[in-house]
Phi, psi and omega in degrees: 000133178279175178284165177305141182299343177273358179292137179250144176283134178289163176298142176258114189237152162240154185237139175214122181056036178077010182249124179281141177230132180288125184286341181276310183269337184082358182277151177265158183280330178197175185299140182288326187282313187207074184298325182295310181295322180296314180293324176299317182291314187285315188263312180286302181294329177296341176247016180058042175252147011271004184306320184285354175284339178260209177291123186199153179291338176236071185294151178253124175248327183228132177241132179246151183217140183262002175201104185292320176055236179282347185087009184300316182297320178297317180297320180295318179292318178303313180297315179298319179296318178295320180298333177275000182087022180047063191297332177203162180303145183228136179242135181236126181241125183222155182235139180208121181272332181232082182295151179290142174286155181308319178298326178287325176295325177295320178294324176297315179296323177297324176296321176297320179297316182294331179274000178077017181274068188294322179296315179295323179297317179297319178293321179297322178294321177297317182292326189306314183293343182259348183295142186279162170286162187284074175244129182300140177128184180280142174227135184244134179231124178261126182232159176053049178065025179089356180280342174240121186239123179251119175250108186248120177260119176264119185141186181296136183299318180297320177297318179294320178295318177300319179296316179299310181292337175286342180258328187232138181274347182214078180301322170060057173280132183270333182210138182243139169252108177269097191233057174262177173297165180306144184307328182291328184254340178226063188294340186297336180269005182233006181295145179307320179300323179291318181293327175294323177292325175301316179296320180294334181266008187262150172279162174305139179065024177298152181237168174210157175224145180202158178290320192282144172239021182305139183302319182297323179290316179298320180294318180293321177295318179298319179293338180272351177114003179267140174262115188263152178215127176274133181230160180301142179289165184286150171281152178237167183294151176067216182254022182294159181293155176239147176284131188297316181220150170229179188239137167237158181204160175219150181290136183298150179304142179090352179256165179089159179231132179288151176297138178287150181290133177279150176294153180282333184221162172216164179243136180234132175257110180113128180244031172276205181302309184297316181291318179294319178298320178294318178297320179295316179295319177298319181300321179293339175271004180081016185255126176281156179221146170255119186247120181261129185216133181290331182278181185276350186196172174299141177095061175247177179059225179295337179278009171273004182300124178275359186222049180283140185255138174266108186202111175276095181284102192275131179277156178258074175214172186271357184285181183279357186296317180300307176302321177300313182297321180291316179296323177295318179299316181295320177292320178300320177302316178303320186286321193260340182300131179082001181269146174300137180095353176248133186238099186291142179191143176294159183233144174243126175255116180266161183288152176269150182297324184278347177222072188292338183264004187295321184295319179296317178299316182296321181295326176284316184296327181245038181300332182293350181271354177292148007269003179297327178233124182209154180268127179232167181245132177287130185289342184264015177087009180285351178099181183286159174213153172271126177259124172261108190296324182242109178211200179160178174232163185226141163275100192300314179303319179292317181295314182294325174297321179290328183273347187304121186279153179295336180277002180258125175261112182275127174254085186272165187055033184229081178291141174257119184254349179208141175236109187253136173275135177240169176296110179076012182189205186202168179213141174256139176238147181267189187295334179262011181084001182287151177284121178270320184196145176227141181209169176268172180293348177286346178260106185295147177235125178251123179265113185223042187265013176063221184298333181287350185294332183300337178282348184249333188211153180280078178254141183269072178237154171258191177214146180217132177272164180196158183222137170245151179223151175240135181236145179295149178171155181291141177279150172254125183302127178075013182298131181280171168287144182244138180215164177120325176231062199076193173223158181206149177192166177258125183262014181098336179248337181180179180272121177264134181214148179160199352256152173282166178232123178243124180254015176207159179302155003282131188284297188246039179242135178290142181228154178293327180297316179291323178298318179294322178295320179290326177294322176293323178296319179296319178297323179293320177300313182294324178292319181297319188262356179071023178275163177299147179299142177298305171061011185258169180286156176292136184249315190202150176231154170221132176233142180212166179244120184249147172271136179225181179220159183300326182262008176068012175259144179291168176258113183222121179145203185259136170279169180300332181287344185102344175291151178260153185219143171222102184204180178073024181283348176051230183269009182248019186302320180297332179277317193259341189294326185289319176293323176301316178299320179294322178300314181291315182295320179295322177294317180297319184275351185070027182278168175301158184293155170244356176208150183274173185297327177296318177293318181298322177295323178296330182262355186309122182293349178254016186292342180263358180291135179292325174232095184305130179285150177269141178302141178257167183285341178215154180302137181204132180245000000 
């Protein structure tokens, strides 16, 4: 079996004196004598940075780049922004078709250390753990408490720009770093169609800086609306050669589109995983939210689960679901690591009896995810397992309380029983029919009420009940989380095992039948792995009702009415809810994408409609 079609081949490099050189084109990534000073001069100073990061007549909010490479330009901008005291939120959008492999990134960091660039080295180490695996599409990284946002598109830059412009009408980049290989050896980053897309994605008076002064590039930029100017090249340390000229440019007057203003507030129905994740994503965009929840605090209903597992169960198919789940998992790790209520631990996924060869297929299909995901063999004859190096479980009420953002106003003990469409707006009603809130269509509404959402909106979701149980038993030091035949682990007080699946009532009520089924599952785990029998008394149960979908993908996006929805996360909410929240918040704020159009179609809440409804100008049921 070959790798997933979205897998990208890493850059093939040779190294000399700490400088990477592409083995295919023969071009180097940066100057041998002084790459830091050279990049500062060409890209930062070429765009009048860092001055424009502060108070300036042409302030910079978004910076775009056509070749991420080693990440040096991003690190330099990050450092400059920090030196100014991080005066305002900054967004960086970059495209890279051949990402560096981890050993090459390590060699780059070693080069920074040898050059004494300690500040850049510290930032590079911080970035390293968040950089994505080589899967085509958008990847989002939140840094500095969300004030620095990196949107990295892995794949062809023109394809990524087309995807961005297909999602947003005004990308509004203020400054561009054109940092591809020389036009003669890497022409794909200098073609007129790509440069025209750069202009279409630019804000008024946008600027750019680049090494090349090639006539063909200047002509293509001019035809796209940029006014070009050749300036003296940067000096380098010592007696090294200097490039005689480099290029700066600015968008001609009257061109470009300003970023649309984001709303100041949004409304969220539900304070479980999906609702809290959406509130957190909105808060990082500077948007306040009013969150209505029937329970007394964040984490009710299925999100009251004290033993939720972080696990991207990857399918072996060519669709976008696998990449979506992995990208969601990586973002979830960013969100929950170090938070109260999350307990990190590696996870082992064992084969299922009905599909014994699935793990081997998955390890080949997702080989690009190693070493985070790898196939290993159990020494006691239990067979192979997939090891997820970074995983964990969460006490959801505790975790959601820790993540609850200051910009979210919780309206607890406030059930919403009706969502009514009005001319140009909407109204929420409470349990006694009273009006809770009324707003216009300019105030976004996110429906994140889980299984209860079907009573409020026409969403094509099903529902499934489930139960987890904990039994007394001795802990095994370092015991991993177990998955594949249900899941099981020791939480310090006992063995947790589950979950059962109920497709008929009683939905969210604990039952003796399910408890017995979970006890049998625990015995099977112990028999498979040769561990001591649990043999302990039953300690605790949890039962919940989850919303699901026929294709096991959540529903994330806009309904025909214009309302937004995040639901159908089923048993994967801890994995998928945070990316779902970012997708909705980025759309509301007009921010760069966090998922591509293929993934969005996969999550479209109207994907099961036989005749998809068209969005209306105002909510209407």
